[in-house]
LUMLO-570845 format. One record per atom (N, C-alpha, C): x, y, z. Coordinates in steps of 0.1 Angstrom, whole numbers, plus 5000, padded with zeros to 4 digits. Example, Ala and Ser with C-alpha at 12.3 -4.5 7.8 and 13.67 -1.06 7.14 Angstrom:
BEGIN
atom x:5132, y:4943, z:5078 .
atom x:5123, y:4955, z:5078 .
atom x:5132, y:4967, z:5078 .
atom x:5128, y:4978, z:5071 .
atom x:5137, y:4989, z:5071 .
atom x:5129, y:5000, z:5079 .
END
This chain:
BEGIN
atom x:5008, y:4988, z:5000 .
atom x:5000, y:5000, z:5000 .
atom x:5009, y:5012, z:5000 .
atom x:5005, y:5022, z:4993 .
atom x:5012, y:5035, z:4991 .
atom x:5003, y:5047, z:4995 .
atom x:5009, y:5057, z:5000 .
atom x:5002, y:5069, z:5003 .
atom x:5007, y:5080, z:4995 .
atom x:4998, y:5089, z:4990 .
atom x:5002, y:5101, z:4982 .
atom x:5000, y:5113, z:4991 .
atom x:5011, y:5120, z:4994 .
atom x:5010, y:5132, z:5003 .
atom x:5012, y:5144, z:4994 .
atom x:5005, y:5155, z:4997 .
atom x:5007, y:5167, z:4990 .
atom x:5018, y:5175, z:4995 .
atom x:5021, y:5186, z:4990 .
atom x:5033, y:5194, z:4994 .
atom x:5032, y:5200, z:5008 .
atom x:5020, y:5199, z:5014 .
atom x:5018, y:5203, z:5028 .
atom x:5018, y:5192, z:5038 .
atom x:5021, y:5180, z:5032 .
atom x:5022, y:5168, z:5041 .
atom x:5008, y:5162, z:5044 .
atom x:4998, y:5165, z:5037 .
atom x:4985, y:5159, z:5039 .
atom x:4983, y:5147, z:5030 .
atom x:4979, y:5136, z:5037 .
atom x:4976, y:5124, z:5029 .
atom x:4964, y:5126, z:5021 .
atom x:4965, y:5125, z:5007 .
atom x:4954, y:5127, z:4998 .
atom x:4947, y:5114, z:4994 .
atom x:4955, y:5103, z:4992 .
atom x:4949, y:5091, z:4988 .
atom x:4959, y:5079, z:4992 .
atom x:4954, y:5068, z:4994 .
atom x:4962, y:5056, z:4997 .
atom x:4957, y:5044, z:4989 .
atom x:4965, y:5035, z:4985 .
atom x:4962, y:5024, z:4977 .
atom x:4974, y:5019, z:4970 .
atom x:4971, y:5012, z:4958 .
atom x:4982, y:5007, z:4950 .
atom x:4989, y:5019, z:4944 .
atom x:5002, y:5017, z:4940 .
atom x:5010, y:5028, z:4934 .
atom x:5003, y:5033, z:4922 .
atom x:4997, y:5024, z:4914 .
atom x:4990, y:5029, z:4902 .
atom x:4978, y:5038, z:4905 .
atom x:4971, y:5034, z:4916 .
atom x:4960, y:5043, z:4920 .
atom x:4964, y:5057, z:4924 .
atom x:4975, y:5057, z:4931 .
atom x:4980, y:5070, z:4936 .
atom x:4985, y:5079, z:4924 .
atom x:4992, y:5072, z:4915 .
atom x:4996, y:5080, z:4903 .
atom x:4984, y:5084, z:4894 .
atom x:4974, y:5076, z:4893 .
atom x:4962, y:5080, z:4886 .
atom x:4955, y:5092, z:4893 .
atom x:4955, y:5092, z:4906 .
atom x:4949, y:5103, z:4914 .
atom x:4957, y:5116, z:4911 .
atom x:4971, y:5115, z:4911 .
atom x:4979, y:5127, z:4908 .
atom x:4976, y:5132, z:4894 .
atom x:4975, y:5123, z:4885 .
atom x:4972, y:5127, z:4871 .
atom x:4958, y:5134, z:4870 .
atom x:4949, y:5128, z:4876 .
atom x:4935, y:5133, z:4875 .
atom x:4934, y:5147, z:4881 .
atom x:4941, y:5150, z:4891 .
atom x:4941, y:5163, z:4897 .
atom x:4952, y:5172, z:4893 .
atom x:4960, y:5168, z:4883 .
atom x:4970, y:5177, z:4877 .
atom x:4982, y:5180, z:4886 .
atom x:4985, y:5171, z:4895 .
atom x:4997, y:5173, z:4903 .
atom x:5009, y:5171, z:4895 .
atom x:5019, y:5180, z:4896 .
atom x:5032, y:5178, z:4889 .
atom x:5041, y:5170, z:4899 .
atom x:5052, y:5164, z:4893 .
atom x:5060, y:5155, z:4901 .
atom x:5066, y:5162, z:4914 .
atom x:5068, y:5175, z:4914 .
atom x:5073, y:5182, z:4926 .
atom x:5063, y:5185, z:4936 .
atom x:5050, y:5183, z:4933 .
atom x:5040, y:5188, z:4943 .
atom x:5034, y:5176, z:4952 .
atom x:5040, y:5164, z:4950 .
atom x:5035, y:5153, z:4959 .
atom x:5047, y:5144, z:4961 .
atom x:5045, y:5135, z:4971 .
atom x:5054, y:5124, z:4974 .
atom x:5046, y:5111, z:4976 .
atom x:5053, y:5100, z:4972 .
atom x:5047, y:5087, z:4974 .
atom x:5054, y:5080, z:4985 .
atom x:5047, y:5075, z:4995 .
atom x:5053, y:5069, z:5007 .
atom x:5047, y:5055, z:5009 .
atom x:5056, y:5045, z:5010 .
atom x:5050, y:5031, z:5013 .
atom x:5044, y:5031, z:5027 .
atom x:5032, y:5026, z:5028 .
atom x:5025, y:5024, z:5041 .
atom x:5026, y:5010, z:5044 .
atom x:5033, y:5007, z:5055 .
atom x:5036, y:4993, z:5059 .
atom x:5027, y:4989, z:5071 .
atom x:5022, y:4976, z:5070 .
atom x:5015, y:4970, z:5081 .
atom x:5002, y:4977, z:5084 .
atom x:4992, y:4969, z:5087 .
atom x:4979, y:4974, z:5091 .
atom x:4977, y:4970, z:5106 .
atom x:4971, y:4979, z:5113 .
atom x:4968, y:4977, z:5127 .
atom x:4956, y:4968, z:5129 .
atom x:4957, y:4957, z:5135 .
atom x:4946, y:4948, z:5137 .
atom x:4943, y:4946, z:5152 .
atom x:4930, y:4945, z:5155 .
atom x:4926, y:4943, z:5168 .
atom x:4927, y:4956, z:5177 .
atom x:4928, y:4967, z:5171 .
atom x:4930, y:4979, z:5178 .
atom x:4916, y:4984, z:5182 .
atom x:4914, y:4987, z:5195 .
atom x:4901, y:4992, z:5199 .
atom x:4901, y:5007, z:5199 .
atom x:4889, y:5013, z:5196 .
atom x:4887, y:5027, z:5196 .
atom x:4879, y:5031, z:5208 .
atom x:4880, y:5044, z:5212 .
atom x:4872, y:5048, z:5224 .
atom x:4857, y:5046, z:5221 .
atom x:4851, y:5040, z:5231 .
atom x:4837, y:5037, z:5229 .
atom x:4833, y:5023, z:5224 .
atom x:4844, y:5016, z:5220 .
atom x:4842, y:5002, z:5216 .
atom x:4843, y:4993, z:5228 .
atom x:4837, y:4982, z:5227 .
atom x:4837, y:4973, z:5239 .
atom x:4847, y:4961, z:5236 .
atom x:4858, y:4964, z:5228 .
atom x:4868, y:4953, z:5225 .
atom x:4878, y:4952, z:5236 .
END
């Protein structure tokens, strides 16, 4: 899984690399206005406030 971050460090989209590049193309981002970061591992079994886990 890959995350596409804009120049302000905001995560815009996550998914496959191809999905992130398609998002950048769709919204007209140039190569210098975003970064692609591999997102590793998913948190499993994590409870959120209010959950009875």
